[in-house]
The first five atom37 places (N, CA, C, CB, O) and aatype in JSON, in Angstrom:
{
  "aatype": [12, 19, 6, 13, 1, 11, 12, 16, 9, 2, 3, 18, 6, 5, 19, 13, 0, 10, 17, 6, 1, 16, 14, 7, 12, 2, 10, 5, 15, 10, 2, 2, 16, 1, 19, 7, 9, 11, 15, 19, 9, 3, 1, 2, 15, 2, 13, 4, 13, 19, 0, 6, 6, 5, 7, 9, 9, 9, 0, 16, 9, 10, 7, 0, 16, 3, 7, 1, 11, 7, 18, 13, 18, 8, 19, 0, 19, 0, 6, 2, 18, 5, 1, 5, 5, 9, 7, 11, 11, 10, 9, 10, 1, 19, 10, 6, 6, 13, 11, 10, 2, 2, 9, 6, 11, 19, 7, 10, 13, 16, 19, 11, 3, 2, 9, 6, 7, 5, 11, 13, 17, 11, 8, 10, 7, 13, 11, 6, 1, 15, 3, 9, 11, 18, 12, 3, 10, 3, 10],
  "atom_mask": [
    [1, 1, 1, 1, 1],
    [1, 1, 1, 1, 1],
    [1, 1, 1, 1, 1],
    [1, 1, 1, 1, 1],
    [1, 1, 1, 1, 1],
    [1, 1, 1, 1, 1],
    [1, 1, 1, 1, 1],
    [1, 1, 1, 1, 1],
    [1, 1, 1, 1, 1],
    [1, 1, 1, 1, 1],
    [1, 1, 1, 1, 1],
    [1, 1, 1, 1, 1],
    [1, 1, 1, 1, 1],
    [1, 1, 1, 1, 1],
    [1, 1, 1, 1, 1],
    [1, 1, 1, 1, 1],
    [1, 1, 1, 1, 1],
    [1, 1, 1, 1, 1],
    [1, 1, 1, 1, 1],
    [1, 1, 1, 1, 1],
    [1, 1, 1, 1, 1],
    [1, 1, 1, 1, 1],
    [1, 1, 1, 1, 1],
    [1, 1, 1, 0, 1],
    [1, 1, 1, 1, 1],
    [1, 1, 1, 1, 1],
    [1, 1, 1, 1, 1],
    [1, 1, 1, 1, 1],
    [1, 1, 1, 1, 1],
    [1, 1, 1, 1, 1],
    [1, 1, 1, 1, 1],
    [1, 1, 1, 1, 1],
    [1, 1, 1, 1, 1],
    [1, 1, 1, 1, 1],
    [1, 1, 1, 1, 1],
    [1, 1, 1, 0, 1],
    [1, 1, 1, 1, 1],
    [1, 1, 1, 1, 1],
    [1, 1, 1, 1, 1],
    [1, 1, 1, 1, 1],
    [1, 1, 1, 1, 1],
    [1, 1, 1, 1, 1],
    [1, 1, 1, 1, 1],
    [1, 1, 1, 1, 1],
    [1, 1, 1, 1, 1],
    [1, 1, 1, 1, 1],
    [1, 1, 1, 1, 1],
    [1, 1, 1, 1, 1],
    [1, 1, 1, 1, 1],
    [1, 1, 1, 1, 1],
    [1, 1, 1, 1, 1],
    [1, 1, 1, 1, 1],
    [1, 1, 1, 1, 1],
    [1, 1, 1, 1, 1],
    [1, 1, 1, 0, 1],
    [1, 1, 1, 1, 1],
    [1, 1, 1, 1, 1],
    [1, 1, 1, 1, 1],
    [1, 1, 1, 1, 1],
    [1, 1, 1, 1, 1],
    [1, 1, 1, 1, 1],
    [1, 1, 1, 1, 1],
    [1, 1, 1, 0, 1],
    [1, 1, 1, 1, 1],
    [1, 1, 1, 1, 1],
    [1, 1, 1, 1, 1],
    [1, 1, 1, 0, 1],
    [1, 1, 1, 1, 1],
    [1, 1, 1, 1, 1],
    [1, 1, 1, 0, 1],
    [1, 1, 1, 1, 1],
    [1, 1, 1, 1, 1],
    [1, 1, 1, 1, 1],
    [1, 1, 1, 1, 1],
    [1, 1, 1, 1, 1],
    [1, 1, 1, 1, 1],
    [1, 1, 1, 1, 1],
    [1, 1, 1, 1, 1],
    [1, 1, 1, 1, 1],
    [1, 1, 1, 1, 1],
    [1, 1, 1, 1, 1],
    [1, 1, 1, 1, 1],
    [1, 1, 1, 1, 1],
    [1, 1, 1, 1, 1],
    [1, 1, 1, 1, 1],
    [1, 1, 1, 1, 1],
    [1, 1, 1, 0, 1],
    [1, 1, 1, 1, 1],
    [1, 1, 1, 1, 1],
    [1, 1, 1, 1, 1],
    [1, 1, 1, 1, 1],
    [1, 1, 1, 1, 1],
    [1, 1, 1, 1, 1],
    [1, 1, 1, 1, 1],
    [1, 1, 1, 1, 1],
    [1, 1, 1, 1, 1],
    [1, 1, 1, 1, 1],
    [1, 1, 1, 1, 1],
    [1, 1, 1, 1, 1],
    [1, 1, 1, 1, 1],
    [1, 1, 1, 1, 1],
    [1, 1, 1, 1, 1],
    [1, 1, 1, 1, 1],
    [1, 1, 1, 1, 1],
    [1, 1, 1, 1, 1],
    [1, 1, 1, 1, 1],
    [1, 1, 1, 0, 1],
    [1, 1, 1, 1, 1],
    [1, 1, 1, 1, 1],
    [1, 1, 1, 1, 1],
    [1, 1, 1, 1, 1],
    [1, 1, 1, 1, 1],
    [1, 1, 1, 1, 1],
    [1, 1, 1, 1, 1],
    [1, 1, 1, 1, 1],
    [1, 1, 1, 1, 1],
    [1, 1, 1, 0, 1],
    [1, 1, 1, 1, 1],
    [1, 1, 1, 1, 1],
    [1, 1, 1, 1, 1],
    [1, 1, 1, 1, 1],
    [1, 1, 1, 1, 1],
    [1, 1, 1, 1, 1],
    [1, 1, 1, 1, 1],
    [1, 1, 1, 0, 1],
    [1, 1, 1, 1, 1],
    [1, 1, 1, 1, 1],
    [1, 1, 1, 1, 1],
    [1, 1, 1, 1, 1],
    [1, 1, 1, 1, 1],
    [1, 1, 1, 1, 1],
    [1, 1, 1, 1, 1],
    [1, 1, 1, 1, 1],
    [1, 1, 1, 1, 1],
    [1, 1, 1, 1, 1],
    [1, 1, 1, 1, 1],
    [1, 1, 1, 1, 1],
    [1, 1, 1, 1, 1],
    [1, 1, 1, 1, 1]
  ],
  "atom_positions": [
    [[-38.81, -3.21, -22.52], [-37.52, -3.76, -23.13], [-37.43, -2.97, -24.66], [-37.62, -5.62, -23.27], [-38.19, -3.38, -25.54]],
    [[-36.75, -2.14, -24.88], [-35.91, -1.76, -25.6], [-35.39, -2.41, -27.06], [-35.11, -1.68, -24.77], [-34.39, -3.12, -26.92]],
    [[-35.81, -2.32, -28.22], [-35.54, -3.09, -29.23], [-35.02, -2.04, -30.35], [-36.78, -3.96, -29.58], [-35.45, -0.89, -30.43]],
    [[-34.16, -2.54, -31.09], [-33.67, -1.98, -32.31], [-33.95, -2.81, -33.46], [-32.28, -1.73, -32.23], [-33.81, -4.02, -33.6]],
    [[-34.5, -1.65, -34.51], [-34.44, -2.18, -35.98], [-34.4, -1.07, -36.7], [-35.6, -3.08, -36.49], [-34.21, 0.08, -36.3]],
    [[-34.62, -1.55, -38.0], [-34.51, -0.41, -39.2], [-35.44, 0.66, -39.26], [-34.66, -1.0, -40.53], [-36.63, 0.51, -38.97]],
    [[-34.92, 1.82, -39.64], [-36.13, 3.17, -39.78], [-36.91, 2.63, -40.96], [-35.41, 5.01, -40.21], [-36.2, 2.09, -41.81]],
    [[-38.22, 2.66, -41.2], [-38.87, 3.21, -42.07], [-39.69, 4.27, -42.45], [-39.21, 2.67, -42.22], [-39.93, 5.12, -41.6]],
    [[-40.25, 4.4, -43.75], [-41.11, 5.85, -43.54], [-42.22, 6.07, -42.78], [-41.62, 6.32, -44.67], [-42.66, 7.13, -42.34]],
    [[-42.74, 4.66, -42.64], [-43.78, 4.61, -41.62], [-43.89, 5.27, -40.33], [-43.89, 3.5, -41.33], [-44.89, 5.76, -39.81]],
    [[-42.22, 5.18, -39.74], [-41.8, 5.71, -38.84], [-42.42, 7.58, -38.29], [-40.41, 5.47, -39.27], [-42.61, 7.91, -37.12]],
    [[-42.59, 8.36, -39.34], [-41.78, 9.51, -39.36], [-42.37, 10.08, -38.23], [-41.78, 10.38, -40.66], [-41.71, 10.34, -37.22]],
    [[-44.0, 10.37, -38.35], [-44.83, 11.24, -37.0], [-43.7, 11.07, -36.08], [-46.5, 10.49, -36.24], [-42.99, 11.97, -35.65]],
    [[-43.61, 9.74, -35.81], [-42.64, 9.48, -34.58], [-41.51, 9.86, -34.03], [-42.34, 8.63, -34.57], [-41.16, 9.85, -32.85]],
    [[-40.84, 10.26, -35.17], [-39.49, 10.37, -34.98], [-39.22, 11.66, -35.46], [-38.68, 9.33, -35.61], [-38.09, 12.15, -35.37]],
    [[-40.3, 12.34, -36.03], [-40.03, 13.68, -36.15], [-40.4, 14.52, -35.06], [-40.58, 14.13, -37.21], [-39.93, 15.61, -34.75]],
    [[-41.39, 13.8, -34.48], [-42.16, 14.49, -32.93], [-40.73, 14.4, -32.04], [-43.82, 13.25, -31.99], [-40.08, 15.44, -31.91]],
    [[-40.36, 13.41, -31.56], [-38.73, 13.36, -30.97], [-38.02, 14.31, -31.58], [-37.89, 12.0, -31.22], [-38.04, 15.36, -30.95]],
    [[-37.28, 14.36, -32.76], [-36.68, 15.18, -33.38], [-36.97, 16.84, -32.86], [-37.03, 14.82, -34.73], [-36.1, 17.65, -32.54]],
    [[-38.15, 17.01, -32.89], [-39.04, 18.22, -32.24], [-38.68, 18.59, -31.4], [-40.2, 18.12, -31.87], [-38.75, 19.81, -31.21]],
    [[-37.98, 17.56, -30.25], [-38.23, 17.56, -28.71], [-36.97, 17.46, -28.05], [-39.15, 16.37, -28.2], [-36.8, 17.29, -26.85]],
    [[-36.03, 17.58, -29.0], [-34.55, 17.26, -28.65], [-33.68, 18.48, -29.23], [-34.05, 15.74, -29.34], [-33.42, 18.87, -30.37]],
    [[-33.33, 18.92, -27.95], [-32.17, 20.47, -28.17], [-30.81, 20.2, -29.15], [-31.31, 21.02, -26.36], [-29.91, 19.39, -28.93]],
    [[-30.95, 21.02, -30.16], [-29.5, 20.91, -30.9], [-30.1, 20.25, -32.16], [0.0, 0.0, 0.0], [-29.13, 19.89, -32.82]],
    [[-30.83, 20.03, -32.59], [-31.52, 19.51, -34.07], [-31.08, 20.26, -35.35], [-33.19, 19.71, -34.04], [-30.3, 19.86, -36.22]],
    [[-31.74, 21.38, -35.28], [-31.8, 22.31, -36.21], [-32.57, 21.8, -36.93], [-30.74, 22.72, -36.79], [-31.88, 21.65, -37.95]],
    [[-33.96, 21.24, -37.26], [-34.52, 20.84, -38.23], [-34.81, 21.8, -39.49], [-35.52, 20.32, -37.72], [-35.37, 21.28, -40.45]],
    [[-34.48, 23.17, -39.54], [-35.16, 23.72, -40.35], [-33.77, 24.19, -41.23], [-36.24, 24.79, -39.7], [-33.84, 25.21, -41.93]],
    [[-32.48, 23.41, -41.17], [-31.35, 23.77, -41.94], [-31.97, 22.51, -43.34], [-29.52, 23.45, -40.94], [-31.54, 23.06, -44.36]],
    [[-32.42, 21.74, -43.63], [-31.79, 20.78, -44.63], [-33.64, 20.09, -44.53], [-29.97, 19.57, -43.98], [-34.09, 20.2, -43.39]],
    [[-34.59, 19.48, -45.52], [-35.47, 18.85, -45.87], [-35.79, 17.64, -44.9], [-35.2, 18.59, -47.11], [-35.44, 16.46, -44.92]],
    [[-36.51, 18.33, -44.1], [-37.01, 17.23, -43.27], [-38.3, 17.03, -43.12], [-36.61, 17.29, -42.11], [-38.9, 16.64, -42.12]],
    [[-38.67, 17.28, -44.07], [-40.28, 16.76, -44.26], [-40.49, 15.01, -44.66], [-41.0, 17.77, -45.73], [-39.44, 14.36, -44.65]],
    [[-41.59, 14.36, -44.94], [-41.54, 13.32, -45.31], [-41.1, 12.64, -46.01], [-42.04, 13.16, -45.39], [-40.69, 11.48, -45.99]],
    [[-41.25, 13.94, -47.14], [-40.79, 13.27, -48.39], [-38.82, 12.98, -48.33], [-41.37, 14.49, -49.83], [-38.16, 11.96, -48.5]],
    [[-38.3, 14.73, -47.93], [-37.3, 14.5, -47.31], [-36.15, 13.43, -47.16], [0.0, 0.0, 0.0], [-35.12, 13.16, -47.76]],
    [[-37.05, 12.8, -45.69], [-36.63, 11.73, -45.09], [-36.83, 10.09, -45.55], [-37.13, 11.96, -43.98], [-36.35, 9.06, -45.08]],
    [[-37.99, 10.37, -46.94], [-38.02, 8.9, -47.12], [-37.02, 8.57, -47.93], [-39.23, 8.37, -47.63], [-36.73, 7.39, -48.13]],
    [[-36.04, 10.12, -48.79], [-35.07, 9.73, -49.71], [-33.86, 9.78, -49.39], [-35.13, 10.31, -50.72], [-32.88, 9.59, -50.11]],
    [[-33.93, 10.23, -47.59], [-32.79, 9.77, -47.35], [-32.66, 7.86, -46.96], [-32.37, 10.78, -46.2], [-31.7, 7.15, -47.24]],
    [[-34.42, 7.3, -46.01], [-33.94, 6.12, -46.14], [-34.01, 5.15, -47.35], [-34.39, 5.63, -45.25], [-33.54, 4.02, -47.29]],
    [[-34.54, 5.57, -48.28], [-34.55, 4.67, -49.69], [-33.22, 4.8, -49.96], [-35.53, 5.19, -51.05], [-32.83, 3.63, -49.98]],
    [[-32.19, 5.59, -50.2], [-31.38, 5.74, -50.37], [-29.85, 5.07, -49.83], [-31.72, 6.6, -50.31], [-28.83, 4.75, -50.44]],
    [[-30.33, 5.01, -47.99], [-29.35, 4.42, -46.86], [-30.36, 3.54, -46.09], [-28.55, 5.66, -45.78], [-30.78, 3.81, -44.96]],
    [[-30.73, 2.38, -46.88], [-32.04, 1.52, -45.7], [-31.36, 1.21, -44.94], [-32.99, 0.16, -46.02], [-31.89, 1.22, -43.82]],
    [[-29.91, 0.77, -44.97], [-29.29, -0.39, -44.24], [-28.31, 0.56, -42.7], [-28.01, -1.44, -45.68], [-27.6, 0.04, -41.84]],
    [[-28.68, 2.15, -42.87], [-27.76, 2.98, -42.19], [-28.85, 3.24, -41.4], [-26.92, 4.17, -42.89], [-28.41, 3.29, -40.25]],
    [[-30.4, 3.49, -41.4], [-31.18, 4.28, -40.67], [-32.14, 3.38, -39.81], [-31.89, 5.24, -41.58], [-32.94, 2.56, -40.28]],
    [[-31.93, 3.67, -38.33], [-32.36, 3.02, -37.42], [-33.22, 3.78, -36.05], [-31.22, 2.35, -37.13], [-33.08, 4.88, -35.51]],
    [[-33.93, 2.88, -35.86], [-34.82, 3.54, -34.42], [-34.64, 2.44, -33.14], [-36.84, 3.7, -34.79], [-34.44, 1.22, -33.19]],
    [[-34.74, 3.04, -32.38], [-34.76, 1.86, -30.87], [-36.59, 2.19, -30.74], [-33.41, 2.62, -28.82], [-37.1, 3.09, -31.4]],
    [[-37.16, 1.58, -30.08], [-38.32, 1.51, -29.42], [-38.65, 0.67, -28.21], [-39.08, 1.23, -30.26], [-38.0, -0.29, -27.81]],
    [[-39.61, 1.11, -27.77], [-39.71, 0.62, -26.55], [-41.32, 0.37, -26.03], [-38.92, 1.6, -25.69], [-41.78, 1.23, -25.28]],
    [[-42.33, -0.99, -26.49], [-43.51, -0.72, -26.29], [-44.34, -0.38, -27.58], [-43.49, 0.23, -25.38], [-45.57, -0.38, -27.48]],
    [[-43.69, -0.05, -28.94], [-44.21, 0.66, -29.89], [-43.9, 2.25, -30.01], [0.0, 0.0, 0.0], [-44.37, 2.95, -30.9]],
    [[-43.19, 2.64, -29.18], [-43.17, 3.94, -28.66], [-41.61, 4.51, -29.27], [-43.37, 3.88, -26.85], [-40.74, 4.2, -28.45]],
    [[-41.06, 5.19, -30.37], [-39.64, 5.34, -30.7], [-39.03, 5.92, -29.65], [-39.37, 6.1, -31.89], [-39.72, 6.83, -29.18]],
    [[-38.12, 5.77, -29.17], [-37.32, 6.38, -28.53], [-36.04, 7.2, -28.43], [-37.29, 5.85, -28.13], [-35.65, 8.06, -27.65]],
    [[-35.41, 6.5, -29.75], [-34.11, 7.08, -30.41], [-33.9, 6.94, -31.68], [-33.01, 6.61, -29.91], [-34.66, 6.09, -32.16]],
    [[-33.19, 7.41, -32.43], [-33.28, 7.23, -34.11], [-31.94, 7.54, -34.46], [-34.4, 8.29, -35.01], [-31.33, 8.2, -33.62]],
    [[-31.26, 7.2, -35.61], [-30.03, 7.37, -36.3], [-30.05, 7.48, -37.94], [-29.19, 6.23, -35.87], [-30.1, 6.36, -38.45]],
    [[-30.03, 8.05, -38.43], [-30.05, 8.58, -39.72], [-28.41, 8.27, -40.21], [-30.58, 10.28, -39.68], [-27.68, 9.26, -40.1]],
    [[-27.67, 6.85, -40.81], [-26.62, 6.62, -40.56], [-26.77, 7.42, -43.1], [0.0, 0.0, 0.0], [-27.83, 7.6, -43.69]],
    [[-25.89, 7.54, -43.47], [-25.76, 7.81, -45.1], [-24.28, 7.75, -45.46], [-26.37, 9.37, -45.6], [-23.39, 7.91, -44.63]],
    [[-24.09, 7.55, -46.58], [-22.77, 7.2, -47.29], [-22.8, 8.38, -48.68], [-22.76, 5.27, -47.84], [-23.83, 8.9, -49.12]],
    [[-21.57, 8.57, -49.14], [-21.53, 8.61, -50.6], [-20.43, 7.8, -51.72], [-21.38, 9.97, -50.79], [-20.0, 7.98, -52.86]],
    [[-20.31, 6.88, -50.73], [-19.98, 5.66, -51.3], [-18.26, 5.42, -50.92], [0.0, 0.0, 0.0], [-17.59, 4.45, -51.25]],
    [[-17.81, 6.58, -50.15], [-16.33, 6.44, -49.25], [-16.08, 6.91, -47.74], [-15.25, 7.27, -49.97], [-15.27, 6.5, -46.92]],
    [[-16.97, 7.82, -47.66], [-17.45, 8.2, -45.95], [-18.8, 7.91, -45.79], [-17.32, 9.89, -45.44], [-19.53, 7.91, -46.78]],
    [[-19.16, 7.69, -44.86], [-20.6, 8.07, -43.84], [-20.61, 8.8, -43.0], [0.0, 0.0, 0.0], [-19.65, 8.95, -42.24]],
    [[-22.25, 9.77, -42.87], [-22.35, 10.3, -41.72], [-23.39, 9.87, -41.38], [-22.24, 11.5, -41.6], [-24.15, 9.09, -41.95]],
    [[-23.47, 10.54, -40.14], [-24.46, 10.42, -38.9], [-25.57, 11.61, -39.36], [-23.59, 10.78, -37.18], [-25.21, 12.7, -39.8]],
    [[-26.45, 11.37, -39.26], [-28.04, 12.85, -38.94], [-28.77, 12.17, -38.0], [-29.49, 13.33, -40.54], [-28.94, 10.98, -37.71]],
    [[-29.24, 13.44, -37.52], [-30.51, 13.07, -36.43], [-30.38, 12.39, -35.41], [-31.51, 12.39, -36.89], [-31.44, 12.19, -34.82]],
    [[-29.2, 11.82, -34.83], [-28.99, 11.05, -33.35], [-29.38, 11.3, -32.35], [-27.99, 10.93, -32.89], [-28.68, 11.96, -31.58]],
    [[-30.92, 10.77, -31.92], [-31.5, 11.55, -30.84], [-31.61, 10.3, -29.9], [-33.0, 12.43, -31.22], [-31.27, 9.13, -30.11]],
    [[-32.28, 10.97, -28.61], [-32.21, 9.69, -27.63], [-33.38, 10.81, -26.87], [-30.33, 9.04, -26.67], [-33.14, 12.01, -26.7]],
    [[-34.87, 9.98, -26.42], [-35.76, 10.79, -25.58], [-35.02, 11.34, -24.6], [-36.85, 10.09, -25.0], [-34.44, 10.47, -23.95]],
    [[-34.79, 12.59, -24.2], [-34.72, 12.5, -22.42], [-34.4, 11.75, -21.41], [-35.57, 12.57, -21.93], [-33.37, 11.78, -20.73]],
    [[-35.41, 10.98, -21.32], [-35.79, 9.81, -20.23], [-34.64, 8.76, -20.32], [-37.36, 9.01, -20.57], [-33.9, 8.43, -19.4]],
    [[-34.63, 8.39, -21.34], [-33.58, 7.06, -22.03], [-32.34, 7.65, -22.09], [-33.95, 6.44, -23.72], [-31.33, 7.01, -22.37]],
    [[-32.34, 9.06, -21.81], [-30.82, 9.27, -22.04], [-29.65, 8.13, -21.15], [-30.54, 10.97, -21.49], [-30.04, 7.46, -20.19]],
    [[-28.44, 8.08, -21.61], [-27.54, 7.92, -19.75], [-27.39, 6.17, -20.23], [-29.07, 8.36, -17.53], [-26.66, 5.7, -19.35]],
    [[-27.69, 5.22, -21.05], [-28.4, 4.22, -21.28], [-27.96, 3.74, -22.33], [-29.58, 4.42, -21.3], [-28.64, 2.83, -22.81]],
    [[-27.15, 4.0, -22.8], [-26.39, 3.36, -23.76], [-26.82, 3.3, -25.08], [-26.19, 2.21, -23.41], [-26.02, 3.26, -26.02]],
    [[-28.52, 3.3, -25.28], [-29.27, 3.22, -26.43], [-29.0, 4.09, -27.38], [-30.48, 3.32, -26.2], [-29.32, 3.64, -28.48]],
    [[-28.37, 5.54, -27.45], [-27.92, 5.98, -28.51], [-26.24, 5.5, -28.49], [0.0, 0.0, 0.0], [-26.09, 5.54, -29.71]],
    [[-25.16, 5.16, -28.06], [-24.59, 4.42, -28.3], [-24.1, 3.25, -29.31], [-24.8, 4.37, -27.71], [-23.18, 3.16, -30.13]],
    [[-25.38, 2.2, -28.8], [-25.91, 1.18, -29.45], [-26.78, 1.4, -30.85], [-26.67, 0.58, -28.48], [-26.87, 0.31, -31.42]],
    [[-27.33, 2.29, -31.47], [-27.68, 2.82, -32.66], [-26.54, 3.12, -32.82], [-28.65, 3.78, -32.83], [-26.2, 2.12, -33.46]],
    [[-25.42, 3.88, -32.73], [-23.8, 4.21, -33.32], [-22.92, 2.95, -34.06], [-22.79, 4.69, -31.9], [-22.33, 2.85, -35.14]],
    [[-23.16, 1.94, -32.78], [-22.62, 0.88, -33.0], [-23.05, -0.02, -34.13], [-22.66, 0.34, -31.96], [-22.18, -0.57, -34.81]],
    [[-24.17, -0.19, -34.35], [-25.04, -0.85, -35.37], [-24.88, -0.3, -36.7], [-26.45, -0.74, -35.02], [-24.74, -1.09, -37.63]],
    [[-24.87, 1.38, -36.99], [-24.52, 1.44, -37.97], [-22.79, 1.65, -38.68], [-25.35, 2.21, -38.11], [-22.47, 1.76, -39.87]],
    [[-21.82, 1.64, -37.27], [-20.29, 1.71, -37.63], [-20.4, 0.5, -38.44], [-19.07, 1.66, -36.32], [-20.04, 0.65, -39.61]],
    [[-20.93, -0.98, -38.01], [-21.34, -2.02, -38.33], [-21.13, -2.08, -39.85], [-22.6, -2.17, -37.82], [-20.17, -2.43, -40.54]],
    [[-22.58, -1.55, -40.18], [-23.29, -1.68, -41.66], [-22.24, -0.64, -42.11], [-25.19, -1.25, -41.91], [-22.15, -0.64, -43.33]],
    [[-21.56, 0.11, -41.61], [-20.14, 1.13, -42.74], [-19.33, 0.16, -42.94], [-19.01, 2.59, -41.98], [-19.11, -0.25, -44.08]],
    [[-18.93, -0.21, -42.17], [-17.64, -1.51, -42.36], [-17.94, -2.47, -43.34], [-17.38, -2.5, -40.98], [-17.26, -2.92, -44.25]],
    [[-19.28, -2.72, -42.91], [-19.6, -3.92, -43.64], [-19.73, -3.83, -45.61], [-21.14, -4.33, -42.89], [-19.86, -4.77, -46.39]],
    [[-19.63, -2.22, -45.92], [-19.76, -1.71, -47.16], [-18.6, -1.03, -47.35], [-20.9, -0.93, -47.38], [-18.47, -0.16, -48.21]],
    [[-17.71, -1.4, -46.57], [-16.31, -0.38, -47.01], [-15.87, 0.75, -46.85], [-16.13, -0.17, -48.02], [-14.93, 1.24, -47.48]],
    [[-16.62, 1.38, -45.82], [-16.8, 2.93, -45.37], [-15.89, 3.01, -44.52], [-18.15, 3.45, -44.75], [-16.22, 2.45, -43.47]],
    [[-14.4, 3.66, -44.49], [-13.4, 3.57, -43.34], [-13.44, 4.99, -42.71], [-11.82, 3.15, -43.84], [-12.64, 5.29, -41.82]],
    [[-14.21, 5.71, -43.1], [-14.1, 7.26, -42.02], [-15.55, 7.64, -41.85], [-13.17, 8.86, -42.84], [-16.25, 7.02, -42.63]],
    [[-16.33, 8.62, -40.93], [-17.08, 8.91, -40.42], [-17.37, 10.56, -40.1], [-16.91, 8.15, -39.63], [-16.71, 11.29, -39.37]],
    [[-18.33, 10.82, -40.72], [-18.1, 12.28, -40.02], [-19.58, 12.67, -39.68], [0.0, 0.0, 0.0], [-20.49, 11.84, -39.63]],
    [[-19.72, 13.86, -39.47], [-21.01, 14.5, -38.39], [-21.15, 15.63, -38.55], [-20.9, 14.47, -36.88], [-20.18, 16.24, -39.01]],
    [[-22.45, 16.42, -38.25], [-22.11, 18.0, -37.57], [-22.93, 18.04, -36.5], [-22.44, 19.42, -38.53], [-23.8, 17.23, -36.2]],
    [[-22.54, 19.3, -35.79], [-23.01, 19.57, -34.58], [-23.31, 21.24, -34.38], [-21.96, 18.97, -33.58], [-22.41, 22.08, -34.24]],
    [[-24.93, 21.58, -34.39], [-24.69, 22.59, -34.07], [-23.51, 23.39, -33.03], [-25.66, 22.66, -33.86], [-22.97, 22.56, -32.29]],
    [[-23.02, 24.8, -32.83], [-22.26, 25.4, -32.67], [-22.33, 24.8, -31.07], [-22.41, 26.77, -33.21], [-21.55, 23.99, -30.57]],
    [[-23.66, 25.53, -30.34], [-23.99, 25.44, -29.06], [-24.72, 24.42, -28.28], [-24.51, 26.32, -28.91], [-25.3, 24.32, -27.2]],
    [[-24.28, 23.3, -29.85], [-24.96, 22.28, -28.66], [-23.83, 21.58, -28.07], [-26.11, 21.06, -29.26], [-23.45, 20.52, -28.57]],
    [[-23.16, 22.15, -26.89], [-22.23, 21.65, -26.3], [-22.0, 19.93, -25.65], [-22.23, 22.58, -25.46], [-21.13, 19.08, -25.78]],
    [[-23.52, 20.05, -24.79], [-23.64, 18.61, -24.51], [-23.51, 17.39, -25.67], [-24.95, 18.52, -23.92], [-23.03, 16.26, -25.57]],
    [[-24.12, 18.06, -26.79], [-23.75, 16.74, -28.38], [-22.44, 16.71, -28.58], [0.0, 0.0, 0.0], [-22.01, 15.7, -29.13]],
    [[-21.55, 17.66, -28.25], [-20.11, 18.03, -28.83], [-19.14, 17.32, -27.56], [-19.84, 20.02, -29.04], [-17.92, 17.23, -27.49]],
    [[-20.11, 16.89, -26.67], [-19.2, 16.06, -25.24], [-19.29, 14.64, -25.5], [-19.96, 16.3, -23.49], [-18.39, 13.84, -25.2]],
    [[-20.8, 14.22, -26.28], [-21.15, 13.01, -25.93], [-20.19, 12.3, -27.54], [-23.13, 12.84, -25.69], [-19.79, 11.14, -27.71]],
    [[-20.09, 13.34, -28.35], [-19.57, 12.93, -29.65], [-17.77, 12.54, -29.38], [-19.89, 14.36, -30.84], [-17.21, 11.5, -29.74]],
    [[-17.19, 13.61, -28.71], [-15.69, 13.26, -28.14], [-15.85, 12.21, -26.62], [-14.81, 15.02, -27.68], [-15.07, 11.76, -25.78]],
    [[-16.54, 12.19, -26.74], [-16.36, 10.62, -25.74], [-16.65, 9.32, -26.66], [-17.69, 10.51, -24.29], [-16.4, 8.22, -26.17]],
    [[-16.98, 9.37, -27.45], [-17.3, 8.35, -28.65], [-16.06, 8.46, -29.19], [-18.55, 8.69, -29.76], [-16.07, 7.56, -30.04]],
    [[-15.08, 8.94, -29.24], [-14.04, 9.37, -29.85], [-13.59, 9.83, -31.38], [0.0, 0.0, 0.0], [-12.62, 9.58, -32.09]],
    [[-14.83, 10.64, -31.53], [-14.7, 11.69, -32.23], [-14.06, 12.84, -32.51], [-15.27, 11.9, -32.18], [-14.71, 13.65, -31.85]],
    [[-13.0, 13.59, -33.17], [-12.42, 14.31, -33.04], [-12.83, 15.93, -33.76], [-11.45, 13.63, -33.29], [-13.37, 15.89, -34.87]],
    [[-12.66, 16.86, -33.33], [-13.16, 18.04, -34.41], [-11.77, 18.32, -35.02], [-13.94, 19.61, -33.65], [-10.66, 17.9, -34.71]],
    [[-12.16, 19.14, -35.98], [-11.23, 19.16, -37.01], [-11.24, 20.64, -37.1], [-11.59, 18.31, -38.35], [-12.26, 21.33, -37.2]],
    [[-9.87, 21.13, -37.04], [-9.8, 22.44, -37.4], [-9.32, 22.68, -38.82], [-9.0, 23.11, -36.48], [-8.87, 23.79, -39.07]],
    [[-9.34, 22.13, -39.39], [-8.75, 22.24, -40.92], [-9.27, 22.31, -41.92], [-8.13, 21.47, -41.3], [-8.83, 22.24, -43.06]],
    [[-10.69, 22.51, -41.37], [-11.74, 23.01, -42.67], [-13.05, 23.82, -41.91], [-12.47, 21.39, -43.72], [-13.42, 23.81, -40.73]],
    [[-13.46, 24.34, -42.8], [-15.02, 25.17, -42.43], [-15.81, 24.74, -43.07], [-15.27, 26.64, -42.65], [-15.68, 24.72, -44.3]],
    [[-17.02, 24.19, -42.38], [-18.02, 23.74, -43.48], [-18.71, 25.04, -44.17], [-19.23, 22.74, -42.78], [-18.69, 26.1, -43.54]],
    [[-19.44, 24.96, -45.73], [-20.01, 25.93, -46.0], [-21.15, 24.77, -46.92], [-19.02, 27.23, -46.68], [-20.89, 23.58, -47.11]],
    [[-22.36, 25.44, -47.37], [-23.06, 25.26, -47.68], [-23.58, 25.88, -48.82], [-23.42, 25.19, -46.93], [-23.02, 26.94, -49.1]],
    [[-25.21, 25.25, -50.12], [-25.67, 26.23, -50.88], [-27.06, 25.69, -50.69], [-25.05, 26.41, -52.36], [-27.35, 24.52, -50.45]],
    [[-27.85, 26.72, -50.84], [-29.44, 26.14, -50.6], [-29.92, 26.05, -52.13], [-30.62, 27.34, -49.56], [-29.81, 27.19, -52.58]],
    [[-30.2, 25.54, -52.71], [-30.41, 25.08, -53.92], [-32.21, 24.91, -54.17], [-29.5, 23.69, -54.0], [-32.64, 24.49, -55.25]]
  ]
}
């Protein structure tokens, strides 16, 4: 039976292994070390979740907010658990938490060649924005 719960830093080894197996995660673009992920969880503990079955983590979502807008990061579902609504259930959980915290808009990033991921998000109602181009700066 699949169970859903808040993510803790003690989940790090399992979640990172899942992310490494998930196409389109682009783990090199941010600090995804244990310290980096702990920072995300510590600042956004109500928005980070895992799904597990028999103690094995099979899905993750990192939700975060700047106080106005919510964001999704590292949404992943193990391949043999996909198409079972697990990812959708995690997303709905975070959306509910965002609403409880007066967050009215949610954004996310996908890798350009992650076509399956883009189809998934569009299926859930997310729309691609043509009015912005994302830019960043490494510090």
